[in-house]
DRENDO-1510 file (C-alpha; in Angstrom, 1 decimal, always signed):
<recs>
REC; n; res; u; v; w
REC; 1; MET; +102.4; +118.3; +62.2 .
REC; 2; LYS; +102.8; +116.3; +59.0 .
REC; 3; ILE; +99.9; +114.8; +57.0 .
REC; 4; LEU; +100.5; +111.4; +58.6 .
REC; 5; ASP; +100.3; +112.9; +62.1 .
REC; 6; LYS; +97.0; +114.6; +61.3 .
REC; 7; TYR; +95.7; +111.4; +59.8 .
REC; 8; ILE; +96.5; +109.3; +62.9 .
REC; 9; LEU; +95.4; +112.0; +65.3 .
REC; 10; LYS; +92.0; +112.4; +63.6 .
REC; 11; LYS; +91.5; +108.6; +63.8 .
REC; 12; ILE; +92.4; +108.6; +67.5 .
REC; 13; LEU; +90.1; +111.5; +68.6 .
REC; 14; SER; +87.2; +110.5; +66.4 .
REC; 15; THR; +87.3; +106.9; +67.7 .
REC; 16; PHE; +87.8; +108.0; +71.3 .
REC; 17; PHE; +84.7; +110.3; +71.3 .
REC; 18; PHE; +82.7; +107.7; +69.4 .
REC; 19; VAL; +83.6; +105.0; +72.0 .
REC; 20; VAL; +82.8; +107.4; +74.9 .
REC; 21; LEU; +79.4; +108.2; +73.3 .
REC; 22; ILE; +78.6; +104.5; +72.8 .
REC; 23; LEU; +79.6; +103.4; +76.3 .
REC; 24; VAL; +77.9; +106.3; +78.0 .
REC; 25; ALA; +74.7; +105.5; +76.0 .
REC; 26; ILE; +74.8; +101.9; +77.1 .
REC; 27; ILE; +75.5; +102.8; +80.8 .
REC; 28; VAL; +72.6; +105.3; +80.8 .
REC; 29; VAL; +70.2; +102.8; +79.3 .
REC; 30; ILE; +71.2; +100.2; +81.9 .
REC; 31; ASP; +71.0; +102.7; +84.7 .
REC; 32; ILE; +67.5; +103.9; +83.6 .
REC; 33; THR; +66.4; +100.2; +83.6 .
REC; 34; GLU; +67.7; +99.6; +87.1 .
REC; 35; LYS; +66.2; +102.8; +88.5 .
REC; 36; MET; +62.8; +102.8; +86.7 .
REC; 37; ASP; +61.0; +101.5; +89.7 .
REC; 38; LYS; +62.5; +104.2; +91.9 .
REC; 39; PHE; +61.5; +106.9; +89.4 .
REC; 40; SER; +57.9; +105.6; +89.5 .
REC; 41; LYS; +57.8; +105.2; +93.3 .
REC; 42; ASN; +58.8; +108.8; +93.8 .
REC; 43; ASN; +56.5; +110.1; +91.0 .
REC; 44; LEU; +59.3; +111.9; +89.3 .
REC; 45; SER; +58.6; +113.9; +86.2 .
REC; 46; SER; +60.4; +113.4; +82.9 .
REC; 47; GLY; +62.0; +116.8; +83.4 .
REC; 48; ALA; +63.4; +115.8; +86.8 .
REC; 49; ILE; +64.8; +112.6; +85.3 .
REC; 50; PHE; +66.3; +114.3; +82.3 .
REC; 51; GLY; +67.9; +116.9; +84.6 .
REC; 52; TYR; +69.4; +114.1; +86.7 .
REC; 53; TYR; +71.0; +112.4; +83.6 .
REC; 54; LEU; +72.4; +115.7; +82.4 .
REC; 55; ASP; +74.5; +115.6; +85.6 .
REC; 56; PHE; +75.0; +111.8; +85.4 .
REC; 57; VAL; +76.4; +111.7; +81.9 .
REC; 58; PRO; +79.5; +114.0; +82.5 .
REC; 59; TRP; +80.4; +112.0; +85.6 .
REC; 60; VAL; +80.3; +108.7; +83.8 .
REC; 61; ALA; +82.2; +110.1; +80.8 .
REC; 62; GLY; +85.0; +111.4; +83.1 .
REC; 63; LEU; +85.1; +108.1; +85.0 .
REC; 64; ILE; +85.6; +105.9; +81.9 .
REC; 65; THR; +88.0; +108.3; +80.0 .
REC; 66; PRO; +91.3; +106.5; +80.8 .
REC; 67; ILE; +90.0; +103.1; +79.8 .
REC; 68; THR; +88.1; +104.4; +76.8 .
REC; 69; ILE; +91.2; +106.0; +75.3 .
REC; 70; PHE; +93.0; +102.7; +75.8 .
REC; 71; ILE; +90.3; +100.8; +74.0 .
REC; 72; ALA; +90.2; +103.4; +71.2 .
REC; 73; ILE; +94.0; +103.2; +70.8 .
REC; 74; VAL; +94.0; +99.4; +70.6 .
REC; 75; TYR; +91.2; +99.5; +68.0 .
REC; 76; VAL; +92.7; +102.2; +65.8 .
REC; 77; THR; +96.3; +100.8; +65.9 .
REC; 78; SER; +95.2; +97.2; +65.3 .
REC; 79; ARG; +93.1; +98.2; +62.3 .
REC; 80; MET; +96.0; +100.2; +60.9 .
REC; 81; ALA; +98.3; +97.1; +61.4 .
REC; 82; ALA; +95.8; +94.8; +59.8 .
REC; 83; HIS; +95.7; +97.1; +56.7 .
REC; 84; THR; +99.5; +97.1; +56.7 .
REC; 85; GLU; +99.6; +100.8; +57.3 .
REC; 86; ILE; +102.0; +100.5; +60.2 .
REC; 87; ILE; +104.4; +98.4; +58.1 .
REC; 88; ALA; +104.2; +100.9; +55.3 .
REC; 89; ILE; +104.9; +103.8; +57.7 .
REC; 90; LEU; +107.9; +102.1; +59.3 .
REC; 91; SER; +109.2; +101.0; +55.9 .
REC; 92; SER; +109.2; +104.6; +54.7 .
REC; 93; GLY; +111.9; +105.4; +57.2 .
REC; 94; VAL; +109.7; +106.6; +60.1 .
REC; 95; SER; +111.0; +105.2; +63.4 .
REC; 96; PHE; +108.6; +103.7; +65.9 .
REC; 97; ARG; +109.3; +106.5; +68.3 .
REC; 98; ARG; +108.4; +109.1; +65.7 .
REC; 99; LEU; +105.2; +107.1; +65.1 .
REC; 100; LEU; +104.2; +107.6; +68.7 .
REC; 101; LEU; +104.2; +111.5; +68.3 .
REC; 102; PRO; +100.5; +111.8; +67.1 .
REC; 103; TYR; +99.4; +109.3; +69.8 .
REC; 104; PHE; +101.0; +111.4; +72.5 .
REC; 105; ILE; +99.6; +114.6; +71.0 .
REC; 106; GLY; +96.1; +113.1; +71.2 .
REC; 107; SER; +96.8; +111.9; +74.7 .
REC; 108; PHE; +97.8; +115.4; +75.8 .
REC; 109; VAL; +94.6; +116.9; +74.3 .
REC; 110; ILE; +92.4; +114.4; +76.1 .
REC; 111; ALA; +94.4; +114.5; +79.3 .
REC; 112; VAL; +94.1; +118.3; +79.6 .
REC; 113; ILE; +90.3; +118.2; +78.8 .
REC; 114; SER; +89.9; +115.4; +81.4 .
REC; 115; PHE; +91.9; +117.2; +84.1 .
REC; 116; VAL; +89.9; +120.4; +83.8 .
REC; 117; LEU; +86.6; +118.6; +83.7 .
REC; 118; ASN; +87.3; +116.2; +86.6 .
REC; 119; GLY; +89.1; +118.9; +88.6 .
REC; 120; TRP; +86.6; +121.7; +88.5 .
REC; 121; ILE; +83.6; +121.3; +86.1 .
REC; 122; ILE; +82.2; +117.8; +86.8 .
REC; 123; PRO; +82.2; +118.2; +90.6 .
REC; 124; GLN; +79.8; +121.1; +90.2 .
REC; 125; SER; +77.3; +118.9; +88.4 .
REC; 126; ASN; +78.0; +116.1; +90.8 .
REC; 127; ARG; +76.6; +118.1; +93.7 .
REC; 128; SER; +73.1; +118.2; +92.3 .
REC; 129; ARG; +73.4; +114.5; +91.2 .
REC; 130; LEU; +74.4; +113.4; +94.7 .
REC; 131; ALA; +71.7; +115.5; +96.2 .
REC; 132; PHE; +69.1; +113.9; +93.9 .
REC; 133; GLU; +70.4; +110.4; +94.7 .
REC; 134; MET; +70.3; +111.1; +98.4 .
REC; 135; GLN; +66.8; +112.4; +98.3 .
REC; 136; TYR; +65.2; +109.7; +96.1 .
REC; 137; PHE; +67.4; +106.7; +96.0 .
REC; 138; ASN; +69.2; +106.3; +99.3 .
REC; 139; ASN; +67.6; +105.3; +102.6 .
REC; 140; GLN; +67.2; +108.1; +105.2 .
REC; 141; PHE; +70.6; +108.8; +106.7 .
REC; 142; PHE; +71.0; +108.7; +110.5 .
REC; 143; PHE; +74.2; +110.0; +112.1 .
REC; 144; ASP; +75.2; +107.1; +114.4 .
REC; 145; LYS; +78.6; +108.1; +115.6 .
REC; 146; ARG; +79.0; +108.6; +119.4 .
REC; 147; ASN; +81.4; +110.5; +121.5 .
REC; 148; VAL; +82.5; +112.8; +118.7 .
REC; 149; HIS; +85.7; +114.7; +119.5 .
REC; 150; MET; +87.1; +117.4; +117.3 .
REC; 151; GLN; +89.4; +120.5; +117.4 .
REC; 152; VAL; +87.3; +123.5; +116.1 .
REC; 153; SER; +90.0; +126.2; +116.4 .
REC; 154; PRO; +93.5; +126.5; +117.9 .
REC; 155; ASN; +93.4; +125.2; +121.5 .
REC; 156; VAL; +89.6; +124.8; +121.4 .
REC; 157; TYR; +88.2; +121.3; +121.5 .
REC; 158; LEU; +84.6; +120.2; +121.1 .
REC; 159; PHE; +82.8; +117.0; +122.4 .
REC; 160; ILE; +79.3; +115.8; +121.6 .
REC; 161; GLN; +78.1; +112.5; +122.9 .
REC; 162; ASN; +75.6; +111.9; +120.1 .
REC; 163; PHE; +73.9; +113.9; +117.4 .
REC; 164; ASN; +70.4; +113.6; +115.8 .
REC; 165; ASN; +70.7; +114.8; +112.3 .
REC; 166; GLN; +66.9; +114.7; +111.8 .
REC; 167; SER; +66.2; +117.4; +114.4 .
REC; 168; ASN; +69.8; +118.8; +114.2 .
REC; 169; THR; +70.2; +118.4; +118.0 .
REC; 170; GLY; +73.4; +117.3; +119.8 .
REC; 171; TYR; +73.4; +115.9; +123.3 .
REC; 172; GLN; +75.9; +116.3; +126.2 .
REC; 173; PHE; +77.9; +119.1; +124.5 .
REC; 174; THR; +81.2; +120.4; +125.8 .
REC; 175; LEU; +83.5; +123.1; +124.5 .
REC; 176; GLU; +86.9; +123.4; +126.2 .
REC; 177; ARG; +89.5; +126.2; +125.6 .
REC; 178; PHE; +93.1; +125.8; +126.6 .
REC; 179; GLU; +96.0; +128.2; +127.0 .
REC; 180; GLU; +99.6; +126.9; +127.3 .
REC; 181; ASN; +98.1; +123.4; +127.9 .
REC; 182; ARG; +95.9; +124.6; +130.7 .
REC; 183; LEU; +92.1; +124.6; +130.8 .
REC; 184; ILE; +90.9; +128.2; +131.0 .
REC; 185; GLU; +87.3; +127.9; +129.9 .
REC; 186; LYS; +84.7; +125.1; +129.8 .
REC; 187; LEU; +81.2; +125.5; +128.2 .
REC; 188; SER; +78.8; +122.6; +128.6 .
REC; 189; ALA; +75.1; +122.0; +127.9 .
REC; 190; ASP; +72.6; +119.2; +128.1 .
REC; 191; ASN; +71.9; +119.7; +124.4 .
REC; 192; ILE; +72.5; +122.1; +121.5 .
REC; 193; GLN; +70.0; +122.7; +118.6 .
REC; 194; TRP; +70.6; +124.4; +115.3 .
REC; 195; ASP; +68.4; +127.5; +114.7 .
REC; 196; SER; +68.1; +127.7; +110.9 .
REC; 197; THR; +66.6; +131.2; +111.1 .
REC; 198; LYS; +69.4; +132.7; +113.2 .
REC; 199; GLN; +72.0; +130.4; +111.7 .
REC; 200; LYS; +73.2; +129.8; +115.2 .
REC; 201; TRP; +73.2; +127.1; +117.9 .
REC; 202; THR; +70.9; +127.3; +120.9 .
REC; 203; LEU; +72.3; +125.8; +124.1 .
REC; 204; ARG; +69.9; +124.3; +126.6 .
REC; 205; TYR; +70.7; +124.1; +130.3 .
REC; 206; TRP; +74.2; +125.4; +129.8 .
REC; 207; LYS; +77.0; +126.0; +132.2 .
REC; 208; ILE; +80.2; +127.9; +131.7 .
REC; 209; LYS; +83.3; +127.9; +133.9 .
REC; 210; HIS; +86.2; +130.4; +133.6 .
REC; 211; VAL; +89.5; +129.5; +135.3 .
REC; 212; ASP; +91.1; +132.8; +136.4 .
REC; 213; GLN; +94.5; +131.5; +137.5 .
REC; 214; ILE; +96.4; +128.6; +138.8 .
REC; 215; PHE; +98.3; +129.3; +142.0 .
REC; 216; ALA; +101.9; +128.4; +141.9 .
REC; 217; GLY; +102.9; +125.5; +144.1 .
REC; 218; THR; +99.2; +124.5; +144.7 .
REC; 219; ALA; +96.5; +122.7; +142.9 .
REC; 220; GLY; +93.9; +125.3; +143.7 .
REC; 221; ARG; +92.0; +127.2; +141.0 .
REC; 222; SER; +90.0; +130.4; +141.1 .
REC; 223; LEU; +86.7; +129.7; +139.2 .
REC; 224; ASP; +84.0; +131.9; +137.8 .
REC; 225; GLN; +80.9; +129.9; +137.0 .
REC; 226; LYS; +77.7; +130.9; +135.2 .
REC; 227; ILE; +74.6; +128.8; +134.3 .
REC; 228; GLY; +71.4; +129.4; +132.3 .
REC; 229; ASP; +68.4; +127.8; +130.6 .
REC; 230; SER; +68.9; +129.0; +127.0 .
REC; 231; ARG; +71.7; +130.7; +125.1 .
REC; 232; ASP; +72.5; +131.4; +121.4 .
REC; 233; THR; +76.1; +131.0; +120.3 .
REC; 234; THR; +78.1; +130.7; +117.1 .
REC; 235; LEU; +80.3; +127.7; +116.6 .
REC; 236; SER; +82.6; +126.7; +113.8 .
REC; 237; ILE; +80.5; +123.6; +113.1 .
REC; 238; SER; +77.1; +123.3; +111.4 .
REC; 239; PRO; +74.7; +120.5; +110.7 .
REC; 240; LYS; +76.5; +119.8; +107.4 .
REC; 241; ASP; +79.3; +118.3; +109.5 .
REC; 242; PHE; +76.9; +115.5; +110.5 .
REC; 243; GLU; +75.5; +114.7; +107.1 .
REC; 244; ASN; +76.1; +111.6; +105.0 .
REC; 245; GLU; +79.6; +111.8; +103.7 .
REC; 246; GLU; +79.5; +108.8; +101.3 .
REC; 247; ARG; +81.4; +109.8; +98.2 .
REC; 248; LYS; +81.1; +113.4; +99.2 .
REC; 249; PHE; +84.4; +114.1; +97.5 .
REC; 250; ASP; +82.7; +113.6; +94.1 .
REC; 251; GLY; +81.1; +117.0; +94.5 .
REC; 252; MET; +84.3; +118.8; +95.5 .
REC; 253; THR; +86.7; +120.6; +93.2 .
REC; 254; ILE; +90.5; +120.2; +93.7 .
REC; 255; ASN; +90.7; +123.4; +95.6 .
REC; 256; GLU; +87.7; +122.4; +97.8 .
REC; 257; LEU; +89.3; +119.0; +98.4 .
REC; 258; SER; +92.5; +120.7; +99.6 .
REC; 259; ASP; +90.6; +122.9; +102.0 .
REC; 260; TYR; +88.5; +120.0; +103.3 .
REC; 261; ILE; +91.5; +117.8; +103.9 .
REC; 262; ALA; +93.2; +120.6; +105.9 .
REC; 263; LYS; +90.0; +121.0; +107.9 .
REC; 264; LEU; +89.7; +117.2; +108.7 .
REC; 265; LYS; +93.3; +117.0; +109.7 .
REC; 266; PHE; +93.0; +120.1; +111.9 .
REC; 267; ARG; +90.0; +118.5; +113.7 .
REC; 268; GLY; +91.7; +115.1; +114.0 .
REC; 269; SER; +88.8; +113.4; +112.1 .
REC; 270; THR; +88.9; +109.9; +110.7 .
REC; 271; GLY; +88.4; +109.1; +107.0 .
REC; 272; VAL; +90.7; +111.8; +105.7 .
REC; 273; GLU; +92.5; +109.1; +103.6 .
REC; 274; ALA; +89.6; +108.8; +101.2 .
REC; 275; TYR; +89.8; +112.5; +100.4 .
REC; 276; GLU; +93.6; +112.5; +100.0 .
REC; 277; VAL; +93.4; +109.5; +97.6 .
REC; 278; GLU; +90.7; +111.3; +95.5 .
REC; 279; LYS; +92.9; +114.4; +95.3 .
REC; 280; GLN; +95.9; +112.5; +94.2 .
REC; 281; ILE; +93.8; +110.6; +91.6 .
REC; 282; ARG; +92.7; +113.9; +90.1 .
REC; 283; PHE; +96.4; +114.6; +89.4 .
REC; 284; SER; +97.4; +111.1; +88.4 .
REC; 285; SER; +94.6; +110.4; +86.0 .
REC; 286; PRO; +96.0; +112.6; +83.1 .
REC; 287; PHE; +99.3; +110.6; +83.3 .
REC; 288; THR; +97.3; +107.4; +83.3 .
REC; 289; ILE; +96.1; +108.3; +79.9 .
REC; 290; PHE; +99.7; +108.6; +78.6 .
REC; 291; VAL; +100.6; +105.2; +80.1 .
REC; 292; LEU; +97.6; +103.4; +78.7 .
REC; 293; VAL; +98.1; +105.0; +75.3 .
REC; 294; PHE; +101.7; +103.9; +75.2 .
REC; 295; MET; +100.8; +100.3; +76.2 .
REC; 296; GLY; +97.9; +100.2; +73.7 .
REC; 297; VAL; +100.2; +101.1; +70.8 .
REC; 298; ILE; +102.8; +98.5; +71.7 .
REC; 299; VAL; +100.1; +95.8; +72.2 .
REC; 300; SER; +98.4; +96.4; +68.9 .
REC; 301; ALA; +101.1; +97.7; +66.5 .
REC; 302; ARG; +102.0; +94.2; +65.2 .
REC; 303; LYS; +100.0; +92.7; +62.3 .
REC; 304; SER; +98.3; +89.5; +63.4 .
REC; 305; ARG; +97.3; +86.7; +61.0 .
REC; 306; GLY; +94.2; +86.1; +63.0 .
REC; 307; GLY; +93.0; +89.6; +62.5 .
REC; 308; THR; +92.4; +92.3; +65.1 .
REC; 309; GLY; +90.3; +90.3; +67.5 .
REC; 310; PHE; +93.3; +89.1; +69.6 .
REC; 311; GLN; +94.7; +92.6; +70.0 .
REC; 312; ILE; +91.3; +94.0; +71.1 .
REC; 313; ALA; +90.8; +91.0; +73.5 .
REC; 314; LEU; +94.3; +91.6; +74.9 .
REC; 315; GLY; +93.5; +95.3; +75.3 .
REC; 316; PHE; +90.4; +94.5; +77.3 .
REC; 317; LEU; +92.3; +92.0; +79.5 .
REC; 318; LEU; +95.0; +94.6; +80.3 .
REC; 319; SER; +92.4; +97.3; +81.0 .
REC; 320; PHE; +90.6; +94.9; +83.4 .
REC; 321; VAL; +93.9; +94.1; +85.2 .
REC; 322; PHE; +94.7; +97.8; +85.4 .
REC; 323; ILE; +91.2; +98.6; +86.9 .
REC; 324; LEU; +91.6; +95.7; +89.4 .
REC; 325; PHE; +95.0; +96.9; +90.5 .
REC; 326; PHE; +93.8; +100.5; +90.8 .
REC; 327; MET; +90.8; +99.5; +92.9 .
REC; 328; MET; +93.0; +97.4; +95.2 .
REC; 329; SER; +95.5; +100.1; +95.8 .
REC; 330; ARG; +92.7; +102.7; +96.4 .
REC; 331; THR; +91.1; +100.3; +99.0 .
REC; 332; PHE; +94.4; +99.8; +100.8 .
REC; 333; ALA; +95.0; +103.6; +100.9 .
REC; 334; GLU; +91.5; +104.3; +102.3 .
REC; 335; ALA; +92.1; +101.7; +105.0 .
REC; 336; GLY; +95.4; +103.4; +105.9 .
REC; 337; SER; +97.6; +100.6; +104.7 .
REC; 338; LEU; +99.2; +102.6; +101.9 .
REC; 339; PRO; +100.1; +106.3; +101.6 .
REC; 340; PRO; +97.5; +108.1; +99.5 .
REC; 341; ALA; +100.0; +109.5; +97.0 .
REC; 342; LEU; +101.6; +106.0; +96.5 .
REC; 343; ALA; +98.2; +104.4; +96.0 .
REC; 344; ALA; +97.2; +106.9; +93.3 .
REC; 345; TRP; +100.5; +106.7; +91.4 .
REC; 346; LEU; +101.4; +103.1; +91.9 .
REC; 347; PRO; +99.3; +101.7; +89.0 .
REC; 348; ASN; +100.8; +104.3; +86.7 .
REC; 349; LEU; +104.3; +103.4; +87.8 .
REC; 350; VAL; +103.8; +99.6; +87.5 .
REC; 351; PHE; +102.1; +99.8; +84.1 .
REC; 352; ALA; +104.6; +102.3; +82.8 .
REC; 353; GLY; +107.4; +99.8; +83.7 .
REC; 354; ILE; +105.5; +97.0; +82.0 .
REC; 355; SER; +105.0; +99.2; +78.9 .
REC; 356; ALA; +108.7; +100.1; +78.9 .
REC; 357; ALA; +109.7; +96.4; +79.0 .
REC; 358; MET; +107.3; +95.6; +76.2 .
REC; 359; PHE; +108.6; +98.5; +74.2 .
REC; 360; ARG; +112.2; +97.2; +74.6 .
REC; 361; TYR; +111.7; +93.5; +74.1 .
REC; 362; THR; +108.6; +93.1; +71.9 .
REC; 363; PRO; +109.4; +92.8; +68.2 .
REC; 364; ARG; +107.7; +95.3; +66.0 .
</recs>
């Protein structure tokens, strides 16, 4: 890199980290103010509160990174334009495309850091943050779904009429095993309860039927039936499958998201779209940084007689439109109206197109 590249890159990175620090500090102060009564109500120590915000700060920083880099780019470039530095650089024979090089180097550095943090590191801290919020901030969760059907292994299907997640007890339990689309075994029980010591389920008033064969040309079946009062068994489900899943994906790494999505699809569960969208966003966010940086440079590279205020205001307006568009596409995807991949990448594609048009037609 040349001296000019290092000069611009230093400005971009220093401004970006400074803006992140300022915004995170403001958000933390506002969040503490809003939650102060909850901290007092639960008699939380200063150490517990401090530990919570150690997990809260990385999550917020990762969340605001794409918009923060856009604001930083608009500020740095508009200041350089106001001081006629952009004009001097272009007048020296440097093309506008060449001028973009340090911007994209800075984008690459931030995008890689953001991808690693959001993909693997921040989810680890989010688990304790979510557990803290669930324990002290949220109302007690009650699993209210009824008639739960799921596939727990190939050709094995489970049914529970309802589940009490306070006592970890399920009612009207049925487990059916099929072979070549024929029912060969059916296990049923009035209720099942999780034994945390044995790490197994205890079946109460159970009944199991084995279908030995189906006679050709007849509807008759040879049955072997057993009943009992209590029986321990191992199932491929646990009480965790009936816990509160609100924003559960925040605490999952990319690899864990992939495994959980495959698990939900195998079981035929609803709500898999939210996890698919989150996974796609983890991959699309680094490219969002490049798109917003490109747009930010184009918006703010011209010198304005009115100063830098207009460019900064325009930058905030475009960032607001981007956030709104992103939230709408995500909502549609989670509702099943848009494919998750399209919802995650559509804002990037649209704003990349807008940036390309501005690059071509906006005078510089």
